[in-house]
C-alpha positions as CSV (number, residue, x, y, z in Angstrom):
1,X,191.3,90.2,-94.9
2,X,187.8,91.1,-95.9
3,X,187.4,88.3,-98.5
4,X,186.2,85.6,-96.1
5,X,183.4,87.9,-94.7
6,X,182.0,88.5,-98.2
7,X,180.1,85.2,-98.5
8,X,178.5,85.7,-95.1
9,X,177.2,89.1,-96.1
10,X,175.9,87.6,-99.4
11,X,174.2,84.8,-97.5
12,X,172.5,87.4,-95.1
13,X,171.3,89.4,-98.1
14,X,170.0,86.3,-99.9
15,X,168.1,85.2,-96.7
16,X,166.7,88.7,-96.3
17,X,165.4,88.7,-99.9
18,X,164.0,85.2,-99.4
19,X,162.1,86.3,-96.3
20,X,160.8,89.4,-98.2
21,X,159.6,87.2,-101.1
22,X,157.9,84.8,-98.7
23,X,156.2,87.7,-96.9
24,X,154.9,89.1,-100.1
25,X,153.4,85.7,-101.0
26,X,151.9,85.1,-97.6
27,X,148.1,85.2,-97.7
28,X,147.8,87.5,-94.7
29,X,150.4,90.0,-96.0
30,X,148.2,91.7,-98.6
31,X,145.2,91.8,-96.3
32,X,147.2,93.3,-93.5
33,X,148.8,95.9,-95.8
34,X,145.3,96.8,-97.2
35,X,143.9,97.3,-93.7
36,X,146.8,99.6,-92.7
37,X,146.5,101.6,-96.0
38,X,142.7,102.0,-95.5
39,X,143.2,103.2,-91.9
40,X,145.9,105.7,-93.0
41,X,143.7,107.0,-95.9
42,X,140.6,107.5,-93.8
43,X,142.5,109.0,-91.0
44,X,143.7,111.7,-93.4
45,X,140.2,112.2,-94.8
46,X,138.4,112.5,-91.4
47,X,139.8,113.6,-88.0
48,X,137.1,111.6,-86.3
49,X,138.2,108.3,-87.8
50,X,141.4,107.7,-85.7
51,X,139.7,107.8,-82.3
52,X,139.0,105.1,-79.7
53,X,135.2,105.8,-79.9
54,X,135.2,105.3,-83.7
55,X,137.3,102.1,-83.5
56,X,134.9,100.8,-80.9
57,X,132.0,101.6,-83.3
58,X,133.8,99.8,-86.2
59,X,134.1,96.6,-84.1
60,X,130.5,96.8,-83.0
61,X,129.3,97.3,-86.5
62,X,131.4,94.3,-87.7
63,X,130.1,91.8,-85.1
64,X,127.3,90.2,-87.1
65,X,129.2,90.0,-90.4
66,X,132.3,88.9,-88.6
67,X,130.6,86.0,-87.0
68,X,128.8,84.9,-90.2
69,X,132.1,85.2,-92.0
70,X,133.5,82.4,-89.8
71,X,130.8,80.1,-91.1
72,X,131.4,81.2,-94.7
73,X,135.2,80.5,-94.2
74,X,134.5,76.9,-93.1
75,X,132.3,76.3,-96.2
76,X,134.7,78.0,-98.6
77,X,137.6,76.0,-97.2
78,X,135.8,72.8,-98.4
79,X,135.5,74.4,-101.9
80,X,131.9,75.3,-101.4
81,X,130.0,78.6,-100.9
82,X,126.9,79.6,-98.8
83,X,124.6,82.2,-100.2
84,X,122.0,81.6,-97.6
85,X,123.9,82.0,-94.3
86,X,122.8,85.7,-93.9
87,X,119.2,84.9,-94.6
88,X,119.2,82.1,-92.1
89,X,120.6,84.5,-89.5
90,X,117.9,87.0,-90.3
91,X,115.2,84.3,-89.9
92,X,117.0,83.5,-86.6
93,X,116.3,87.1,-85.3
94,X,112.6,86.8,-86.1
95,X,112.5,83.4,-84.4
96,X,114.2,84.8,-81.3
97,X,111.7,87.6,-81.1
98,X,108.6,85.5,-81.7
99,X,109.6,82.5,-79.5
100,X,110.7,84.7,-76.6
101,X,107.2,86.1,-76.4
102,X,105.8,82.5,-76.4
103,X,108.2,80.7,-74.0
104,X,111.0,83.0,-72.7
105,X,114.5,83.7,-73.9
106,X,116.0,80.3,-73.2
107,X,113.2,78.6,-75.1
108,X,113.7,81.1,-77.9
109,X,117.4,80.4,-78.1
110,X,116.9,76.6,-78.2
111,X,114.1,76.8,-80.8
112,X,116.1,79.2,-83.0
113,X,119.2,77.0,-82.7
114,X,117.2,74.0,-83.9
115,X,115.8,75.9,-86.8
116,X,119.1,77.4,-88.0
117,X,120.9,74.0,-87.7
118,X,118.1,72.2,-89.5
119,X,118.2,74.7,-92.4
120,X,121.9,74.7,-92.7
121,X,122.1,70.9,-92.4
122,X,119.6,70.6,-95.2
123,X,122.0,72.5,-97.4
124,X,124.7,70.1,-96.3
125,X,122.6,67.0,-97.0
126,X,121.7,68.2,-100.5
127,X,125.4,68.9,-101.3
128,X,126.7,65.6,-99.8
129,X,123.9,63.1,-100.6
130,X,122.5,64.4,-103.9
131,X,125.9,65.8,-105.0
132,X,124.2,69.2,-106.0
133,X,126.5,72.2,-106.4
134,X,126.8,74.3,-103.2
135,X,126.1,77.5,-105.2
136,X,122.8,76.2,-106.6
137,X,121.7,74.7,-103.3
138,X,122.4,77.7,-101.2
139,X,121.0,80.1,-103.8
140,X,117.8,78.2,-103.7
141,X,117.9,78.2,-100.0
142,X,118.5,81.9,-99.9
143,X,115.4,82.6,-102.0
144,X,113.2,80.2,-100.0
145,X,114.4,81.4,-96.6
146,X,114.0,85.1,-97.4
147,X,110.5,84.5,-98.6
148,X,109.6,82.4,-95.6
149,X,111.1,85.0,-93.2
150,X,108.9,87.7,-94.7
151,X,105.8,85.5,-94.6
152,X,106.5,84.4,-91.1
153,X,107.1,88.0,-89.9
154,X,104.2,89.5,-92.0
155,X,106.7,92.1,-93.2
156,X,106.7,93.6,-89.7
157,X,109.5,94.3,-87.2
158,X,109.4,93.0,-83.7
159,X,111.0,94.9,-80.8
160,X,113.0,92.8,-78.3
161,X,113.3,93.9,-74.7
162,X,114.4,90.7,-72.9
163,X,117.8,91.4,-71.1
164,X,119.3,88.0,-72.1
165,X,118.5,88.4,-75.8
166,X,119.9,91.9,-75.7
167,X,123.0,90.8,-73.7
168,X,125.5,90.8,-76.6
169,X,124.7,94.5,-77.2
170,X,125.5,95.5,-73.6
171,X,128.6,97.7,-73.4
172,X,131.4,97.6,-70.9
173,X,134.8,99.3,-70.5
174,X,138.3,97.9,-70.7
175,X,140.9,100.5,-69.6
176,X,138.6,103.2,-70.9
177,X,137.9,101.5,-74.2
178,X,134.2,100.9,-74.5
179,X,133.1,97.7,-76.3
180,X,130.2,95.2,-76.2
181,X,129.9,91.5,-75.2
182,X,129.1,90.9,-78.8
183,X,132.6,91.9,-79.8
184,X,134.0,89.5,-77.2
185,X,131.8,86.6,-78.4
186,X,132.9,87.3,-82.0
187,X,136.5,87.1,-81.0
188,X,135.8,83.9,-79.0
189,X,134.2,82.3,-82.1
190,X,137.4,83.1,-84.1
191,X,139.6,81.7,-81.4
192,X,137.6,78.4,-81.0
193,X,137.2,77.8,-84.8
194,X,140.8,78.8,-85.4
195,X,142.0,76.3,-82.9
196,X,139.7,73.6,-84.3
197,X,141.0,74.2,-87.8
198,X,144.7,74.2,-86.9
199,X,145.0,71.9,-84.0
200,X,142.5,69.1,-84.5
201,X,142.2,66.2,-87.0
202,X,138.8,67.6,-88.0
203,X,140.4,70.8,-89.1
204,X,143.1,69.0,-91.1
205,X,140.2,67.0,-92.8
206,X,138.5,70.3,-93.7
207,X,141.6,71.5,-95.5
208,X,142.2,68.1,-97.1
209,X,138.7,68.0,-98.5
210,X,139.0,71.5,-99.9
211,X,142.4,70.9,-101.4
212,X,141.6,67.6,-103.1
213,X,138.5,65.5,-102.2
214,X,139.8,62.5,-104.1
215,X,143.2,62.5,-102.4
216,X,141.4,63.0,-99.0
217,X,139.1,60.1,-99.7
218,X,142.0,57.9,-100.6
219,X,143.8,58.9,-97.4
220,X,140.8,57.7,-95.4
221,X,139.1,61.0,-94.7
222,X,135.3,60.7,-94.6
223,X,134.8,63.6,-97.0
224,X,130.9,63.7,-97.0
225,X,130.8,63.6,-93.2
226,X,133.4,66.4,-93.0
227,X,131.5,68.6,-95.4
228,X,128.2,67.9,-93.7
229,X,129.7,68.8,-90.3
230,X,130.8,72.1,-91.7
231,X,127.3,73.0,-92.7
232,X,126.0,71.9,-89.2
233,X,128.5,74.1,-87.6
234,X,127.5,77.0,-89.9
235,X,124.0,76.7,-88.6
236,X,125.2,77.0,-85.0
237,X,127.3,80.1,-85.9
238,X,124.2,81.6,-87.6
239,X,122.2,81.5,-84.3
240,X,125.1,83.3,-82.6
241,X,125.1,86.0,-85.3
242,X,121.3,86.3,-84.9
243,X,121.7,86.7,-81.1
244,X,124.4,89.4,-81.7
245,X,122.1,91.2,-84.2
246,X,119.3,91.4,-81.7
247,X,121.7,92.7,-79.1
248,X,123.1,95.4,-81.5
249,X,119.7,96.6,-82.8
250,X,116.9,95.3,-80.5
251,X,114.4,95.0,-83.4
252,X,114.0,91.8,-85.4
253,X,113.6,93.1,-89.0
254,X,113.0,90.6,-91.9
255,X,114.6,93.1,-94.3
256,X,117.9,93.5,-92.3
257,X,121.3,92.4,-93.5
258,X,120.4,92.1,-97.2
259,X,124.0,92.3,-98.2
260,X,125.3,89.9,-95.5
261,X,126.2,87.2,-98.0
262,X,128.2,89.5,-100.2
263,X,130.0,91.0,-97.2
264,X,130.9,87.7,-95.7
265,X,132.3,86.4,-99.0
266,X,134.2,89.7,-99.4
267,X,135.7,89.3,-95.9
268,X,136.7,85.7,-96.5
269,X,138.3,86.3,-99.9
270,X,140.1,89.5,-98.9
271,X,141.4,87.6,-95.9
272,X,143.3,85.2,-98.2
273,X,141.0,82.2,-98.2
274,X,140.8,80.7,-101.7
275,X,137.4,80.4,-103.3
276,X,138.7,77.1,-104.6
277,X,139.1,75.6,-101.1
278,X,142.0,74.2,-99.1
279,X,143.8,77.4,-98.3
280,X,143.2,80.2,-95.8
281,X,141.9,80.5,-92.3
282,X,139.8,82.5,-89.9
283,X,142.6,85.0,-88.9
284,X,142.6,86.3,-92.5
285,X,138.8,86.4,-92.3
286,X,139.0,88.6,-89.2
287,X,141.4,91.0,-91.0
288,X,139.0,90.9,-94.0
289,X,136.1,91.7,-91.8
290,X,137.9,94.7,-90.3
291,X,138.7,95.9,-93.8
292,X,135.1,95.8,-94.8
293,X,134.2,97.6,-91.5
294,X,136.8,100.2,-92.0
295,X,135.8,100.8,-95.6
296,X,132.1,101.3,-94.7
297,X,132.9,103.4,-91.7
298,X,135.4,105.6,-93.4
299,X,133.3,106.2,-96.5
300,X,130.3,107.1,-94.2
301,X,132.5,109.6,-92.4
302,X,133.6,111.0,-95.7
303,X,129.9,111.5,-96.7
304,X,129.8,108.8,-99.4
305,X,126.4,107.5,-100.2
306,X,125.7,103.9,-99.1
307,X,125.0,102.8,-102.7
308,X,128.6,103.8,-103.6
309,X,129.8,101.9,-100.6
310,X,128.1,98.8,-102.1
311,X,129.9,99.5,-105.4
312,X,133.2,99.6,-103.5
313,X,132.4,96.3,-101.7
314,X,131.6,94.6,-105.0
315,X,134.9,95.9,-106.6
316,X,136.8,94.5,-103.6
317,X,135.3,91.1,-104.2
318,X,136.4,91.2,-107.9
319,X,139.9,92.4,-107.0
320,X,140.3,89.7,-104.3
321,X,139.2,86.9,-106.6
322,X,141.5,88.1,-109.4
323,X,144.4,88.2,-107.0
324,X,143.5,84.7,-105.8
325,X,143.4,83.4,-109.4
326,X,146.8,85.1,-110.1
327,X,148.4,83.5,-107.1
328,X,147.0,80.0,-107.9
329,X,148.4,80.2,-111.5
330,X,151.7,81.5,-110.2
331,X,152.1,78.7,-107.7
332,X,151.1,76.0,-110.2
333,X,154.0,76.9,-112.5
């Protein structure tokens, strides 16, 4: 009587095991588990961690890196890397402060947008036209932009008092949870870029170029145009990050966000986007950004020195790349 039911139970068990294996291999699974584990650990270490006030602070602290990480995701998806995006955003903060004094906030935003897009587009042109490696191009750009920013600023900080430029740092409450307009803008950037990557032909081309440029080209994808468009979009995102940075700390400092490039790469790779291109997405990057934010916040509450926090961030990058390599080799078998 029970014999006919046995194959059904076996099939259910096989499907359950299959689903479990797929979950373990899903790019977002490891990042989500890591985020949950980090939250649990720091909740045990500090009673102040698991509070609405502290979670609001984590989100606010993650805004600038979170926005820049979207630009980094786009470039890494094309099998590139951008070591200059943080420096461009810092230059953007100086430009906003200086141009606002000369022509008002709207003039400052337009001028800074132009500067950020031109610099990022120059990176894209060197990569697509001269076929230079993205690592070398953006490393050179990073050095040049950092030096230019300090020369332009005269190694001084510039206070910003204009309400429009400080808008993204303005707080408001949702059901008692206090946040800022910068957090909202960050989430909107993720939604818009996430939609573009998954629901448009342009997004499919980005993945195709990162997966196999030759195959994409043979399929009719204009690979150079796609890569160049990614760098242009990165410049637009950089001005948004600069605006958010001014809102969070209303002082344009040429020495700010020195580890922005490392932290954006960390967020992207932890979030499951492959450094070799063609795999990943901005949802994983958002989770990766939160992991970095939780790590820094939790270690600060635990009294850990900021230098050790940088060590922990560097270790995270190495571990994430090692996992990515392991998964690539496993999938290629």
